[in-house]
Every structure is written in structure tokens, then in C-alpha cells.
All heavy atoms as a GROMACS GRO file, in nm:
protein
  481
    1MET      N    1   0.842   2.980   0.054
    1MET     CA    2   0.766   2.876   0.122
    1MET      C    3   0.844   2.745   0.116
    1MET      O    4   0.899   2.709   0.014
    1MET     CB    5   0.629   2.859   0.055
    1MET     CG    6   0.546   2.753   0.121
    1MET     SD    7   0.402   2.705   0.030
    1MET     CE    8   0.283   2.823   0.085
    2THR      N    9   0.848   2.673   0.226
    2THR     CA   10   0.922   2.548   0.235
    2THR      C   11   0.835   2.432   0.187
    2THR      O   12   0.716   2.424   0.219
    2THR     CB   13   0.962   2.521   0.381
    2THR    OG1   14   1.019   2.638   0.436
    2THR    CG2   15   1.061   2.408   0.390
    3THR      N   16   0.895   2.343   0.111
    3THR     CA   17   0.825   2.223   0.065
    3THR      C   18   0.819   2.123   0.180
    3THR      O   19   0.922   2.095   0.242
    3THR     CB   20   0.899   2.160  -0.054
    3THR    OG1   21   0.915   2.259  -0.155
    3THR    CG2   22   0.824   2.042  -0.109
    4PRO      N   23   0.700   2.069   0.209
    4PRO     CA   24   0.692   1.971   0.317
    4PRO      C   25   0.769   1.844   0.280
    4PRO      O   26   0.784   1.813   0.162
    4PRO     CB   27   0.542   1.942   0.330
    4PRO     CG   28   0.481   1.990   0.204
    4PRO     CD   29   0.572   2.094   0.146
    5PRO      N   30   0.819   1.771   0.380
    5PRO     CA   31   0.893   1.648   0.349
    5PRO      C   32   0.802   1.545   0.284
    5PRO      O   33   0.682   1.539   0.313
    5PRO     CB   34   0.941   1.600   0.487
    5PRO     CG   35   0.852   1.668   0.585
    5PRO     CD   36   0.806   1.795   0.521
    6ARG      N   37   0.860   1.464   0.197
    6ARG     CA   38   0.781   1.360   0.131
    6ARG      C   39   0.755   1.247   0.228
    6ARG      O   40   0.842   1.208   0.304
    6ARG     CB   41   0.856   1.309   0.008
    6ARG     CG   42   0.863   1.417  -0.097
    6ARG     CD   43   0.928   1.372  -0.223
    6ARG     NE   44   0.861   1.255  -0.277
    6ARG     CZ   45   0.915   1.180  -0.371
    6ARG    NH1   46   1.033   1.208  -0.419
    6ARG    NH2   47   0.850   1.076  -0.418
    7LEU      N   48   0.636   1.194   0.222
    7LEU     CA   49   0.597   1.084   0.309
    7LEU      C   50   0.606   0.950   0.238
    7LEU      O   51   0.622   0.846   0.303
    7LEU     CB   52   0.454   1.105   0.359
    7LEU     CG   53   0.430   1.231   0.441
    7LEU    CD1   54   0.283   1.244   0.476
    7LEU    CD2   55   0.515   1.232   0.566
    8LEU      N   56   0.593   0.952   0.105
    8LEU     CA   57   0.593   0.829   0.026
    8LEU      C   58   0.702   0.835  -0.080
    8LEU      O   59   0.724   0.940  -0.141
    8LEU     CB   60   0.458   0.809  -0.042
    8LEU     CG   61   0.336   0.798   0.048
    8LEU    CD1   62   0.209   0.797  -0.034
    8LEU    CD2   63   0.345   0.674   0.134
    9LEU      N   64   0.766   0.720  -0.104
    9LEU     CA   65   0.870   0.710  -0.205
    9LEU      C   66   0.833   0.603  -0.306
    9LEU      O   67   0.762   0.507  -0.274
    9LEU     CB   68   1.004   0.672  -0.140
    9LEU     CG   69   1.058   0.766  -0.033
    9LEU    CD1   70   1.183   0.705   0.031
    9LEU    CD2   71   1.088   0.903  -0.091
   10THR      N   72   0.883   0.618  -0.428
   10THR     CA   73   0.869   0.513  -0.527
   10THR      C   74   0.967   0.401  -0.492
   10THR      O   75   1.057   0.419  -0.410
   10THR     CB   76   0.900   0.565  -0.668
   10THR    OG1   77   1.037   0.604  -0.672
   10THR    CG2   78   0.808   0.681  -0.707
   11VAL      N   79   0.954   0.286  -0.557
   11VAL     CA   80   1.045   0.176  -0.532
   11VAL      C   81   1.190   0.215  -0.564
   11VAL      O   82   1.279   0.193  -0.482
   11VAL     CB   83   1.001   0.048  -0.607
   11VAL    CG1   84   1.108  -0.059  -0.602
   11VAL    CG2   85   0.869  -0.004  -0.549
   12PRO      N   86   1.217   0.276  -0.680
   12PRO     CA   87   1.356   0.316  -0.707
   12PRO      C   88   1.410   0.416  -0.605
   12PRO      O   89   1.526   0.406  -0.563
   12PRO     CB   90   1.351   0.377  -0.847
   12PRO     CG   91   1.229   0.319  -0.911
   12PRO     CD   92   1.131   0.297  -0.798
   13GLU      N   93   1.328   0.509  -0.562
   13GLU     CA   94   1.372   0.607  -0.461
   13GLU      C   95   1.403   0.538  -0.328
   13GLU      O   96   1.506   0.567  -0.266
   13GLU     CB   97   1.265   0.715  -0.440
   13GLU     CG   98   1.248   0.808  -0.557
   13GLU     CD   99   1.125   0.896  -0.545
   13GLU    OE1  100   1.029   0.862  -0.473
   13GLU    OE2  101   1.125   1.001  -0.612
   14ALA      N  102   1.315   0.450  -0.286
   14ALA     CA  103   1.336   0.379  -0.158
   14ALA      C  104   1.460   0.290  -0.166
   14ALA      O  105   1.536   0.282  -0.069
   14ALA     CB  106   1.213   0.297  -0.123
   15ALA      N  107   1.482   0.226  -0.280
   15ALA     CA  108   1.601   0.143  -0.296
   15ALA      C  109   1.727   0.228  -0.284
   15ALA      O  110   1.824   0.187  -0.219
   15ALA     CB  111   1.597   0.070  -0.430
   16ARG      N  112   1.726   0.347  -0.344
   16ARG     CA  113   1.841   0.436  -0.333
   16ARG      C  114   1.864   0.479  -0.189
   16ARG      O  115   1.978   0.483  -0.142
   16ARG     CB  116   1.822   0.560  -0.422
   16ARG     CG  117   1.862   0.537  -0.566
   16ARG     CD  118   1.875   0.668  -0.641
   16ARG     NE  119   1.752   0.747  -0.644
   16ARG     CZ  120   1.654   0.732  -0.732
   16ARG    NH1  121   1.662   0.640  -0.825
   16ARG    NH2  122   1.548   0.809  -0.727
   17VAL      N  123   1.756   0.510  -0.117
   17VAL     CA  124   1.768   0.552   0.023
   17VAL      C  125   1.832   0.441   0.106
   17VAL      O  126   1.917   0.468   0.192
   17VAL     CB  127   1.630   0.590   0.081
   17VAL    CG1  128   1.634   0.604   0.231
   17VAL    CG2  129   1.581   0.720   0.017
   18LEU      N  130   1.795   0.316   0.080
   18LEU     CA  131   1.850   0.202   0.155
   18LEU      C  132   1.984   0.154   0.099
   18LEU      O  133   2.047   0.067   0.158
   18LEU     CB  134   1.751   0.086   0.156
   18LEU     CG  135   1.622   0.106   0.234
   18LEU    CD1  136   1.530  -0.014   0.215
   18LEU    CD2  137   1.652   0.129   0.381
   19ALA      N  138   2.024   0.208  -0.017
   19ALA     CA  139   2.149   0.167  -0.084
   19ALA      C  140   2.147   0.019  -0.119
   19ALA      O  141   2.244  -0.054  -0.097
   19ALA     CB  142   2.270   0.204   0.000
   20ILE      N  143   2.031  -0.027  -0.172
   20ILE     CA  144   2.017  -0.164  -0.219
   20ILE      C  145   1.958  -0.161  -0.360
   20ILE      O  146   1.911  -0.056  -0.406
   20ILE     CB  147   1.927  -0.249  -0.125
   20ILE    CG1  148   1.787  -0.189  -0.115
   20ILE    CG2  149   1.990  -0.260   0.014
   20ILE    CD1  150   1.688  -0.274  -0.036
   21SER      N  151   1.958  -0.275  -0.425
   21SER     CA  152   1.901  -0.282  -0.560
   21SER      C  153   1.748  -0.283  -0.554
   21SER      O  154   1.689  -0.316  -0.450
   21SER     CB  155   1.950  -0.407  -0.633
   21SER     OG  156   1.895  -0.523  -0.572
   22ARG      N  157   1.688  -0.248  -0.667
   22ARG     CA  158   1.541  -0.254  -0.675
   22ARG      C  159   1.493  -0.396  -0.653
   22ARG      O  160   1.394  -0.419  -0.585
   22ARG     CB  161   1.494  -0.204  -0.811
   22ARG     CG  162   1.496  -0.055  -0.824
   22ARG     CD  163   1.450  -0.009  -0.960
   22ARG     NE  164   1.349  -0.097  -1.016
   22ARG     CZ  165   1.308  -0.096  -1.142
   22ARG    NH1  166   1.360  -0.010  -1.227
   22ARG    NH2  167   1.217  -0.178  -1.185
   23SER      N  168   1.565  -0.494  -0.710
   23SER     CA  169   1.520  -0.633  -0.696
   23SER      C  170   1.526  -0.679  -0.550
   23SER      O  171   1.437  -0.751  -0.504
   23SER     CB  172   1.601  -0.727  -0.786
   23SER     OG  173   1.737  -0.722  -0.754
   24LYS      N  174   1.628  -0.636  -0.477
   24LYS     CA  175   1.636  -0.670  -0.334
   24LYS      C  176   1.521  -0.605  -0.258
   24LYS      O  177   1.459  -0.668  -0.171
   24LYS     CB  178   1.771  -0.625  -0.275
   24LYS     CG  179   1.786  -0.658  -0.129
   24LYS     CD  180   1.779  -0.807  -0.103
   24LYS     CE  181   1.796  -0.840   0.044
   24LYS     NZ  182   1.780  -0.984   0.069
   25LEU      N  183   1.487  -0.481  -0.294
   25LEU     CA  184   1.374  -0.416  -0.227
   25LEU      C  185   1.244  -0.489  -0.258
   25LEU      O  186   1.162  -0.509  -0.169
   25LEU     CB  187   1.364  -0.268  -0.267
   25LEU     CG  188   1.250  -0.191  -0.202
   25LEU    CD1  189   1.252  -0.202  -0.050
   25LEU    CD2  190   1.252  -0.046  -0.244
   26TYR      N  191   1.227  -0.533  -0.382
   26TYR     CA  192   1.106  -0.610  -0.415
   26TYR      C  193   1.101  -0.739  -0.333
   26TYR      O  194   0.991  -0.781  -0.290
   26TYR     CB  195   1.097  -0.640  -0.565
   26TYR     CG  196   1.039  -0.525  -0.644
   26TYR    CD1  197   1.116  -0.458  -0.739
   26TYR    CD2  198   0.908  -0.484  -0.626
   26TYR    CE1  199   1.062  -0.352  -0.812
   26TYR    CE2  200   0.853  -0.379  -0.698
   26TYR     CZ  201   0.931  -0.315  -0.792
   26TYR     OH  202   0.878  -0.210  -0.862
   27GLU      N  203   1.214  -0.802  -0.307
   27GLU     CA  204   1.217  -0.921  -0.221
   27GLU      C  205   1.171  -0.885  -0.080
   27GLU      O  206   1.093  -0.960  -0.018
   27GLU     CB  207   1.358  -0.979  -0.212
   27GLU     CG  208   1.406  -1.049  -0.336
   27GLU     CD  209   1.551  -1.095  -0.322
   27GLU    OE1  210   1.597  -1.118  -0.207
   27GLU    OE2  211   1.618  -1.107  -0.425
   28LEU      N  212   1.221  -0.773  -0.028
   28LEU     CA  213   1.182  -0.730   0.107
   28LEU      C  214   1.034  -0.696   0.113
   28LEU      O  215   0.967  -0.724   0.213
   28LEU     CB  216   1.266  -0.610   0.150
   28LEU     CG  217   1.416  -0.636   0.168
   28LEU    CD1  218   1.491  -0.505   0.190
   28LEU    CD2  219   1.440  -0.733   0.282
   29LEU      N  220   0.981  -0.637   0.006
   29LEU     CA  221   0.838  -0.606   0.001
   29LEU      C  222   0.755  -0.734  -0.002
   29LEU      O  223   0.656  -0.746   0.070
   29LEU     CB  224   0.807  -0.520  -0.122
   29LEU     CG  225   0.866  -0.378  -0.122
   29LEU    CD1  226   0.846  -0.314  -0.258
   29LEU    CD2  227   0.806  -0.293  -0.012
   30ALA      N  228   0.798  -0.830  -0.083
   30ALA     CA  229   0.725  -0.957  -0.096
   30ALA      C  230   0.724  -1.035   0.035
   30ALA      O  231   0.624  -1.100   0.069
   30ALA     CB  232   0.785  -1.041  -0.207
   31SER      N  233   0.833  -1.026   0.110
   31SER     CA  234   0.841  -1.100   0.238
   31SER      C  235   0.770  -1.027   0.351
   31SER      O  236   0.753  -1.084   0.459
   31SER     CB  237   0.988  -1.123   0.275
   31SER     OG  238   1.047  -1.001   0.317
   32GLY      N  239   0.735  -0.901   0.330
   32GLY     CA  240   0.671  -0.823   0.434
   32GLY      C  241   0.770  -0.753   0.526
   32GLY      O  242   0.730  -0.690   0.624
   33ALA      N  243   0.900  -0.764   0.496
   33ALA     CA  244   1.001  -0.699   0.580
   33ALA      C  245   0.992  -0.547   0.571
   33ALA      O  246   1.021  -0.477   0.667
   33ALA     CB  247   1.141  -0.745   0.539
   34VAL      N  248   0.950  -0.499   0.454
   34VAL     CA  249   0.927  -0.355   0.434
   34VAL      C  250   0.782  -0.339   0.391
   34VAL      O  251   0.736  -0.406   0.297
   34VAL     CB  252   1.022  -0.295   0.326
   34VAL    CG1  253   0.987  -0.150   0.299
   34VAL    CG2  254   1.167  -0.308   0.370
   35ARG      N  255   0.710  -0.255   0.462
   35ARG     CA  256   0.568  -0.233   0.429
   35ARG      C  257   0.555  -0.135   0.313
   35ARG      O  258   0.638  -0.045   0.297
   35ARG     CB  259   0.492  -0.181   0.551
   35ARG     CG  260   0.490  -0.280   0.665
   35ARG     CD  261   0.414  -0.232   0.786
   35ARG     NE  262   0.453  -0.097   0.822
   35ARG     CZ  263   0.367  -0.003   0.860
   35ARG    NH1  264   0.240  -0.028   0.868
   35ARG    NH2  265   0.410   0.117   0.892
   36SER      N  266   0.449  -0.152   0.236
   36SER     CA  267   0.422  -0.062   0.125
   36SER      C  268   0.272  -0.055   0.103
   36SER      O  269   0.195  -0.126   0.167
   36SER     CB  270   0.492  -0.110  -0.002
   36SER     OG  271   0.434  -0.231  -0.048
   37LEU      N  272   0.232   0.032   0.012
   37LEU     CA  273   0.091   0.044  -0.023
   37LEU      C  274   0.079   0.073  -0.171
   37LEU      O  275   0.175   0.110  -0.237
   37LEU     CB  276   0.024   0.153   0.062
   37LEU     CG  277   0.090   0.291   0.064
   37LEU    CD1  278   0.024   0.382  -0.037
   37LEU    CD2  279   0.077   0.349   0.203
   38ARG      N  280  -0.041   0.050  -0.220
   38ARG     CA  281  -0.069   0.078  -0.360
   38ARG      C  282  -0.163   0.197  -0.368
   38ARG      O  283  -0.260   0.205  -0.295
   38ARG     CB  284  -0.132  -0.042  -0.429
   38ARG     CG  285  -0.033  -0.157  -0.444
   38ARG     CD  286  -0.084  -0.267  -0.534
   38ARG     NE  287  -0.079  -0.232  -0.674
   38ARG     CZ  288   0.031  -0.233  -0.751
   38ARG    NH1  289   0.146  -0.266  -0.698
   38ARG    NH2  290   0.025  -0.203  -0.878
   39ILE      N  291  -0.132   0.287  -0.457
   39ILE     CA  292  -0.220   0.400  -0.487
   39ILE      C  293  -0.245   0.390  -0.637
   39ILE      O  294  -0.153   0.410  -0.718
   39ILE     CB  295  -0.155   0.534  -0.451
   39ILE    CG1  296  -0.126   0.541  -0.301
   39ILE    CG2  297  -0.246   0.649  -0.495
   39ILE    CD1  298  -0.054   0.665  -0.256
   40GLY      N  299  -0.367   0.352  -0.671
   40GLY     CA  300  -0.394   0.322  -0.811
   40GLY      C  301  -0.308   0.204  -0.852
   40GLY      O  302  -0.306   0.102  -0.787
   41GLY      N  303  -0.230   0.219  -0.959
   41GLY     CA  304  -0.142   0.113  -1.003
   41GLY      C  305   0.000   0.130  -0.956
   41GLY      O  306   0.088   0.057  -0.998
   42SER      N  307   0.023   0.225  -0.866
   42SER     CA  308   0.160   0.256  -0.824
   42SER      C  309   0.189   0.204  -0.685
   42SER      O  310   0.108   0.217  -0.594
   42SER     CB  311   0.182   0.407  -0.823
   42SER     OG  312   0.161   0.461  -0.950
   43ARG      N  313   0.306   0.145  -0.668
   43ARG     CA  314   0.353   0.098  -0.537
   43ARG      C  315   0.429   0.213  -0.472
   43ARG      O  316   0.514   0.275  -0.535
   43ARG     CB  317   0.444  -0.022  -0.556
   43ARG     CG  318   0.520  -0.065  -0.436
   43ARG     CD  319   0.458  -0.172  -0.350
   43ARG     NE  320   0.379  -0.270  -0.417
   43ARG     CZ  321   0.269  -0.324  -0.361
   43ARG    NH1  322   0.230  -0.286  -0.242
   43ARG    NH2  323   0.201  -0.416  -0.424
   44ARG      N  324   0.398   0.244  -0.347
   44ARG     CA  325   0.466   0.348  -0.273
   44ARG      C  326   0.510   0.294  -0.138
   44ARG      O  327   0.441   0.212  -0.076
   44ARG     CB  328   0.376   0.471  -0.251
   44ARG     CG  329   0.341   0.544  -0.380
   44ARG     CD  330   0.464   0.612  -0.439
   44ARG     NE  331   0.435   0.687  -0.559
   44ARG     CZ  332   0.453   0.643  -0.681
   44ARG    NH1  333   0.499   0.521  -0.702
   44ARG    NH2  334   0.426   0.719  -0.785
   45ILE      N  335   0.626   0.341  -0.093
   45ILE     CA  336   0.682   0.297   0.034
   45ILE      C  337   0.685   0.418   0.127
   45ILE      O  338   0.750   0.519   0.096
   45ILE     CB  339   0.823   0.238   0.017
   45ILE    CG1  340   0.818   0.110  -0.067
   45ILE    CG2  341   0.884   0.204   0.152
   45ILE    CD1  342   0.841   0.129  -0.210
   46PRO      N  343   0.616   0.409   0.241
   46PRO     CA  344   0.623   0.519   0.337
   46PRO      C  345   0.764   0.532   0.393
   46PRO      O  346   0.831   0.431   0.420
   46PRO     CB  347   0.525   0.477   0.448
   46PRO     CG  348   0.438   0.372   0.387
   46PRO     CD  349   0.522   0.304   0.283
   47VAL      N  350   0.810   0.654   0.411
   47VAL     CA  351   0.941   0.677   0.471
   47VAL      C  352   0.947   0.609   0.607
   47VAL      O  353   1.050   0.552   0.645
   47VAL     CB  354   0.971   0.828   0.479
   47VAL    CG1  355   1.098   0.855   0.558
   47VAL    CG2  356   0.981   0.888   0.339
   48SER      N  357   0.837   0.612   0.680
   48SER     CA  358   0.834   0.548   0.812
   48SER      C  359   0.858   0.397   0.804
   48SER      O  360   0.916   0.338   0.896
   48SER     CB  361   0.700   0.576   0.881
   48SER     OG  362   0.593   0.522   0.806
   49ALA      N  363   0.818   0.334   0.692
   49ALA     CA  364   0.842   0.190   0.676
   49ALA      C  365   0.992   0.163   0.661
   49ALA      O  366   1.042   0.060   0.708
   49ALA     CB  367   0.766   0.136   0.555
   50LEU      N  368   1.064   0.254   0.596
   50LEU     CA  369   1.210   0.239   0.584
   50LEU      C  370   1.275   0.256   0.720
   50LEU      O  371   1.366   0.181   0.756
   50LEU     CB  372   1.266   0.339   0.483
   50LEU     CG  373   1.212   0.328   0.341
   50LEU    CD1  374   1.281   0.430   0.252
   50LEU    CD2  375   1.226   0.189   0.286
   51ASP      N  376   1.228   0.354   0.797
   51ASP     CA  377   1.280   0.374   0.932
   51ASP      C  378   1.256   0.249   1.018
   51ASP      O  379   1.346   0.205   1.091
   51ASP     CB  380   1.213   0.495   0.999
   51ASP     CG  381   1.253   0.627   0.938
   51ASP    OD1  382   1.363   0.636   0.878
   51ASP    OD2  383   1.174   0.723   0.949
   52ASP      N  384   1.137   0.192   1.008
   52ASP     CA  385   1.103   0.072   1.085
   52ASP      C  386   1.194  -0.045   1.046
   52ASP      O  387   1.242  -0.120   1.132
   52ASP     CB  388   0.957   0.032   1.064
   52ASP     CG  389   0.859   0.131   1.123
   52ASP    OD1  390   0.900   0.216   1.205
   52ASP    OD2  391   0.740   0.123   1.085
   53TYR      N  392   1.217  -0.061   0.917
   53TYR     CA  393   1.302  -0.170   0.868
   53TYR      C  394   1.444  -0.156   0.922
   53TYR      O  395   1.502  -0.252   0.974
   53TYR     CB  396   1.301  -0.173   0.715
   53TYR     CG  397   1.398  -0.272   0.657
   53TYR    CD1  398   1.375  -0.409   0.671
   53TYR    CD2  399   1.512  -0.231   0.590
   53TYR    CE1  400   1.465  -0.501   0.619
   53TYR    CE2  401   1.602  -0.322   0.538
   53TYR     CZ  402   1.579  -0.457   0.553
   53TYR     OH  403   1.667  -0.549   0.503
   54VAL      N  404   1.501  -0.037   0.912
   54VAL     CA  405   1.638  -0.015   0.959
   54VAL      C  406   1.644  -0.032   1.111
   54VAL      O  407   1.738  -0.094   1.163
   54VAL     CB  408   1.690   0.124   0.916
   54VAL    CG1  409   1.823   0.155   0.981
   54VAL    CG2  410   1.701   0.130   0.764
   55SER      N  411   1.545   0.016   1.183
   55SER     CA  412   1.542  -0.003   1.329
   55SER      C  413   1.539  -0.151   1.365
   55SER      O  414   1.608  -0.194   1.458
   55SER     CB  415   1.420   0.067   1.389
   55SER     OG  416   1.433   0.206   1.378
   56GLY      N  417   1.462  -0.228   1.289
   56GLY     CA  418   1.456  -0.373   1.312
   56GLY      C  419   1.591  -0.439   1.287
   56GLY      O  420   1.632  -0.529   1.363
   57LEU      N  421   1.662  -0.396   1.185
   57LEU     CA  422   1.795  -0.451   1.157
   57LEU      C  423   1.892  -0.418   1.271
   57LEU      O  424   1.970  -0.503   1.313
   57LEU     CB  425   1.850  -0.396   1.026
   57LEU     CG  426   1.783  -0.441   0.897
   57LEU    CD1  427   1.845  -0.370   0.777
   57LEU    CD2  428   1.791  -0.591   0.881
   58LEU      N  429   1.883  -0.296   1.320
   58LEU     CA  430   1.970  -0.255   1.432
   58LEU      C  431   1.938  -0.336   1.557
   58LEU      O  432   2.030  -0.380   1.629
   58LEU     CB  433   1.955  -0.106   1.459
   58LEU     CG  434   2.014  -0.014   1.354
   58LEU    CD1  435   1.972   0.132   1.379
   58LEU    CD2  436   2.166  -0.025   1.350
   59ASP      N  437   1.810  -0.361   1.583
   59ASP     CA  438   1.771  -0.440   1.699
   59ASP      C  439   1.826  -0.582   1.687
   59ASP      O  440   1.872  -0.640   1.785
   59ASP     CB  441   1.618  -0.445   1.713
   59ASP     CG  442   1.560  -0.311   1.756
   59ASP    OD1  443   1.636  -0.223   1.802
   59ASP    OD2  444   1.436  -0.295   1.741
   60GLN      N  445   1.822  -0.640   1.566
   60GLN     CA  446   1.875  -0.774   1.543
   60GLN      C  447   2.025  -0.778   1.568
   60GLN      O  448   2.077  -0.872   1.628
   60GLN     CB  449   1.847  -0.821   1.400
   60GLN     CG  450   1.704  -0.853   1.372
   60GLN     CD  451   1.680  -0.888   1.227
   60GLN    OE1  452   1.774  -0.899   1.147
   60GLN    NE2  453   1.554  -0.903   1.189
   61GLU      N  454   2.094  -0.676   1.523
   61GLU     CA  455   2.240  -0.668   1.543
   61GLU      C  456   2.274  -0.659   1.691
   61GLU      O  457   2.368  -0.723   1.737
   61GLU     CB  458   2.298  -0.547   1.470
   61GLU     CG  459   2.305  -0.563   1.320
   61GLU     CD  460   2.412  -0.662   1.277
   61GLU    OE1  461   2.523  -0.660   1.333
   61GLU    OE2  462   2.383  -0.742   1.187
   62GLU      N  463   2.199  -0.580   1.763
   62GLU     CA  464   2.225  -0.563   1.906
   62GLU      C  465   2.193  -0.689   1.984
   62GLU      O  466   2.260  -0.719   2.085
   62GLU     CB  467   2.144  -0.445   1.960
   62GLU     CG  468   2.193  -0.311   1.909
   62GLU     CD  469   2.102  -0.195   1.947
   62GLU    OE1  470   2.000  -0.218   2.016
   62GLU    OE2  471   2.133  -0.082   1.908
   63ALA      N  472   2.095  -0.766   1.938
   63ALA     CA  473   2.056  -0.889   2.007
   63ALA      C  474   2.154  -1.003   1.979
   63ALA      O  475   2.162  -1.099   2.055
   63ALA     CB  476   1.915  -0.930   1.966
   64ALA      N  477   2.229  -0.992   1.872
   64ALA     CA  478   2.321  -1.100   1.833
   64ALA      C  479   2.447  -1.100   1.918
   64ALA      O  480   2.485  -1.014   1.984
   64ALA     CB  481   2.359  -1.085   1.686
   0.00000   0.00000   0.00000
């Protein structure tokens, strides 16, 4: 049986995916550049939020 893809990542996992530090990711979360949610006491980042963030960066680059 195949494991379904993960929809939510922890902050350290999301930082690794973006190849940035955890502190930089927390800055992006605080500014609203990357969306996240809380489940209980845990912060989780949807994979789709990372896709949206990177797409936005690419759009900015193309517009420049």
C-alpha cells in the first residue's frame, strides 16, 4: 500500500524544503508571506503554502 503524500509540514521540515533557516521561515510566517496553521500547540505549514510562496517569488522575478 502506498503512503499518501503529506499535506502539512513542521517548521523544520518546511525550512529544509525551502533551503532556508528556521529563523528565516519564522520571519516569513510572522509577515504573512508563508501561510500556516495551528493544530493544538503545533504550528504546521501546508505544502500548498510553500508552493504559493515560491510561485509568488517567481512572479516577482519575472515582473522585475
